[in-house]
N, C-alpha and C positions, 0 to 999 in steps of 0.2 A: 402438568403444573397448573394450579388454580389461577384464574385470571383475577386481577384486581377489579372490584366493582366500579362501574362508571359513576363519576361524581361531577358535579358542577353543571352549569348551564351557560349558554351563549345567547345573547339577545341584543336587539338594537334599542338605543335610547337617545334622547335629544335634550337640549337645554331649554325648550319652550316652557313657558310658565303659565299658570292659571291666572286669567285676568282678574279674578276675584281675590284670591289669597296671595298671589304672587309666588306660590311654590312651583318648583319645577315639576313638569308632568312626567319626565323620565320615560319609562317604557310604555306609559299609558297615553302618549300623545296620539291623537287620531290621524295625524299626518303620516305616521310611520307605516300604516297599512296602505295608504293611498300613494305614497311617494317612496319608492325603494331607495332613492338617493338621499332621503332625509335621515338625519341622525348618524350616529356612529355605533360600531359594534362594541359590546362589552362582555366580559365574562365575570361570573361570580362562582366561587368555590368554597366549600366549608373545609377548613383545615383541621388537623388533629388538635384537640383542645389542650390548652396550657393552663395549669392551676384550676382545672375543672371548668374553664370558661370556653364557650364556643367561639371560634374565630372564623369570620367570613372575609375572604379577600375579593375585592372588586377592582377591576381595572378596565378603563374604557379608552375611547379614542382610536380604536382600530378601524381601518378602512374597509376590511372585509371580514366575513364570518370565519373564513379559514385562518386568517391571521390571529383573530381572537382565540380560536380553538387551539391553535398551535401553542400560543402563549399559556393557555390554561393547562395544556398537557405538560409543558415544561414545569409549571408550578407543582402539579401532582407528582411528576417524576422526581422533582427535587425533594418533596416531602417524603416520598418512598425511600429515597437514598439518604435522607438526613442532611441534604445540602439545600439551603434556602438562598437561591440566587435572586438578588434584587435587580430587576430589569430597569430600575430608574437610577441606581447609584452609578455615578461616573468616577473614573479613575482619579481625577483631581481631588474631588471631595473625599474619597476614601483615603488618599495619601495624607491629606491634612488631618483627618480623624485619627489615622494610625500614628502620625507624628505627635499629636497632642497626647495620645495615650502613652507614648514612649517617654514623654518629658521627665517624669520622676526618676527614670532609670538611667538617664543620660547626663553626662557632664554638660555644663552650659555651652562650652565651645563646640562640643560634639553635636548638640541639638541645633545650634546655629548653623553648623556646616550642613546638617541634614536638610534644614529649612531652605538654605541657599540652593542646594542641589535640586530639591523639589521645584522651587520657583524658577530656577534657571534652565533646567533640562527636562525634567519629567512632565511637569504640567504642560509646557508648550508642545511637547511631543505626543502625550497620551491623555492629557487631562480631560478633553472633551469626549473621549470614548466611554461607552458603557463598560463597567468593570467586567461583566460576563462576556463581552465581545472581544476583549484583549486576547490576542493570539501570539504565539512565538514568532510568526512571520513579521508582525508589526515591530517587535522588539529587535529582531535580527536586522531588519531593514534600517532601523534607526542607528544601530551600532555601525553598520557598514557605511552609512552616510556620514556619520560623525568622524569615523577614522579616515574616510576618503577626503574629508574637508580639512584634515590636519589636526583635529583634536587629539590631545594627548591620550595615549592608551590607558594610562593610570586614571585619568579623569573619567573616561568612559567606563572603565572597570568599576570604579567606585559608584557611579550612578546606577548601573544595572544591578550591581550587587545589593545596593540599598532597595531597589525596586523588588528584587527577588525576596529580600527579607520581609518587606511589607506584604507581598503577595503570599508568603508563607503564613503570615498571620491570618490572611483571608481564608486560606485553606484550613488552618487549625480552628477557626471560628465558624466553619461550615458555610462560608459565603461563596466559596469557589470549590469546584471538584478537583482541580489540579492547578499547579503553578505554571503559568505560561512562560515565566522567566527562568525556570529551573535550569535549562540547558543553554541559556542565551548569554551568560556572563562571559565576556572575553577573558582570556588568560591574563592573570596579573603579571605585569612586567617585573623582571628581576630587579630588585632594589639595587641602586648604585652603591658601590663600596664607599662608605663614608670616609671623609678625610680625617685622619687622626694625627696628632702631633707625636713626635718621638719624645722620649724622656728628656733629652737635651733641649728640645724646643719648648716643652712645657715648663721646665725649670727656668729657662731664659725668660719666658713670659712672666712667671711669678716673681723673678728677681727684678725685672724691669718695673713691675707694679710697685714693689716695695721701695725701690730707689727713687722713683719719680712721682708716685702718687700717695702711697701710704694712707689710703682712704678706706671707706667701708667696702668698696668693690674689690680692693686688694684682698681683703679677708674673704669676701664672698667667692672669688675665683679660687682661692686656696682651698676653701672647704669643698667646692664643687669638684675640683680635681683630686682632692684627698679622700673623698667618700664616694664619688660617682653618683651623687644625688641628681635628680631631675631638676629642670629649671623651676617648675611650679613648686616643687617641694622645698627648695632652698629659699625661694621668695616668700613662702608661707611658714617658715620655721619660727616658732615662738620660743622665748627663753624658758617658758615652763616645761618645754619638751627637751631641753638641753641639761644633761646631768654631768657636769664637769668632774665631780668627785668620782663618778663611776666610769668616766671616759666613754660615755655613750650619749647618743641622742635618739629621740623617737620621732619617726615620721608619722604625723597625725593629720596634716592638712596639705592641700595643694592649691596653688593660685592659678587662675586663668583670666585672660583678658579677652572679652568679647564685646561686640556691638560698639565699635569705635573706642576700644580701650576701657570699657567698664569692667571693674575688677570683681571677681567672684572667688570666695574661699569655699572649698568643699573638701570632702574626704577623698582620699585616693580611690581609684576605680577598683583595684583588686585588693584582696585580703593580704596577699604577699607583700604589697607595697607598704602596708602599715606594719612596720617592724623596727627593731632596734638596729642602730648602726654604730659600730665601734669607731673610736676616734684615735688617730695617730698623734704622736707628739706635735707634728707640724700643724695639724688641724686644731689641736688643743690650744696651741700658741695663737693661732688666728682668732679663735673664739675669745680667748682672754684679751687680746688686743681690742676686739670689737666691744667687749664688755667695758673695757677701760674708756674707750671713746664715748660710749653712751653715758657712762657715769660722770665723765668730765663735763658733758653737755648738760646733764641734769644732776648736779651734785646732791640735791636733797630728795631726789626721786628714788624709785626702786627699779631694779633690773626686770622689766616686764615688757610685754608686747612682742613685736617682731624683732628677730635678731638683726636682720638687714632691712632697714627702712629709711624713709626720707627724714629730714630733721624734725618734721612735725609728727612723725610716727606712722604716717600713711605708707602703704606698701609701695615698693619700687615697681615701676612699670616695666614689663618684660622687654618692650621695644627699646626703651632707653638703655637697659642693661646690655642688650645686643649691640646697640650702636656704640657703646663704650668698649665692648669687647673688640669690635671690628676696628675702631679707631686705634686702640692700643696695640692690636695685632699688626696693623699697617706700619706702626712706628718701628717695629722690629723686622718688617718684611717677612713675617711668618706666613705659612699657608692660611688662607681665609677659611674660617670655620664658624659654625653656629654654636649657640649655648649648649644644645643637646650633644654636640660633638665633644664637649668637655667630658661628658659621661662616657662616650665611646673611647676617648683618649685614656681615661682612667682604666677602663676595661682592658684595652690593648696593652697598657703598661703592666698590669697584673699578669696577663697571659704570657707576655714576653719574659716576665720574671720567673716563670715556671710555676705559678700558683695553679693548683688543680682547678679544672673548669667548674667542678661542682661548688668549690669555695667561691669562685668568681661569681657564679650564678646566685649564690646565697647573699653575697655582698651587694650585688646590684638589685636584689629583691625581685628577681624574675619569678613568675608563677611556676615555671618548671624549667628543667635543664634544656629541653628542646629549644626554647626561645633563645637561650644563650648560644647554643650550637648554631642555630640559623643566623644569628647576628654576627658571631665571631669565629665561625668555623674556619674561615679563610685565614685566620691568624694562627692556626694550629699546625702549619706545615712543619715548622722546626720541631715541635713536640712529636709529630708523627714520624719525622726522620729519626729522632732520638729513640722512639719506641721500636722501630724496625731494626735499628742498629743494635740496640740492647738485646732484641730477640735473636739476631744473628750471632752476637757474641756469646749468648747463653748456649746456643746450639754448637758453636765452635768449641766451647769449653767442654761440653758433654761429649762431642765427637773425639776430642783429644784424649779422653779417658778410655778409649777402646784400642785394642791391638788387633791387627789383621793376622790370622793364622790360616794354615791350610784348610782348617775346618770352618773358617768364617771369622766373624768378629767376636771378641770376648773382652770382658772388663779387664783393664790393665791392673797389675798387682800394685 
């Protein structure tokens, strides 16, 4: 095998300046020859040209010739393998660069969560390390320490999973040879079974709202339970996307609250979420009531803007809606649930009613059926029981059609 030609040079230089011009003497300083402790070691190497231009990399400050030579060898090896490892880039700076590059693709609240994780966990733990020096042992030790101190397994999982994603980007951009966090992500804890209301509890809650409040939240909760819409989708619903004559509405926007309640409107994250939703008579009645309330408040105006909004037309704040849900739930002594649990309640009621899981998945606008199975597979026991009972009944009917004869079984006449 042909050896690669030797390239680059290692030499000493210093910061002494010429008394006349003030320029640094560099490697020409006469003290370098007389004093071996004077100056620092430096390497210079010509790299493969880009765009036809010659590139020379120089790095100094090494305490010995061997140290500078080793670093130069790493640079040449990286060039040969196509991986350019920056020996000055630290993990913290890389994470912030990666996060900023991800901003256009992330929802505002997701980006804020990533930023909080980086500042709270990853930078204090690894930020000062050189990116190329980060090893699996460093990440594994941090995971063990965090779990031993009582940190939640879900929190630790999310932090290391995000670090793994960031380092995957470093590998794809040829800044690292391998991802040190690839095998360090702890197992994700099984999600707790969400609390869902029974149909009787959901109906009692809606009746209580109608009898004691009859306000915009009464209709909001009716639409959420009647369609399975997400919190952000219902709060961002515009009248222009509601087609009462066609008994449909279209999900086009989602609302999020970040940075101490600052409201953001954006498109849903997945293509499947942007879809039509059919409206039941109950939901149609709720939307008609809401339209009447808004027209009564603005008799000379048009039905436009948000379907569920404050009197001045501004969006409802998610935390206020949640507080109202909790307050009204407590009045009936119902199980305490969150706004997203209304979506789970809608799904559980559909499944209990025998609606095929594929139809439930389409109604909830999941990206694929596997998501629906993961979330609601535990609710399918009765359906599974019905399936095996039907299977056994079919076999029993087929078995009854045979007669036993001395020569064996034969089809009965």
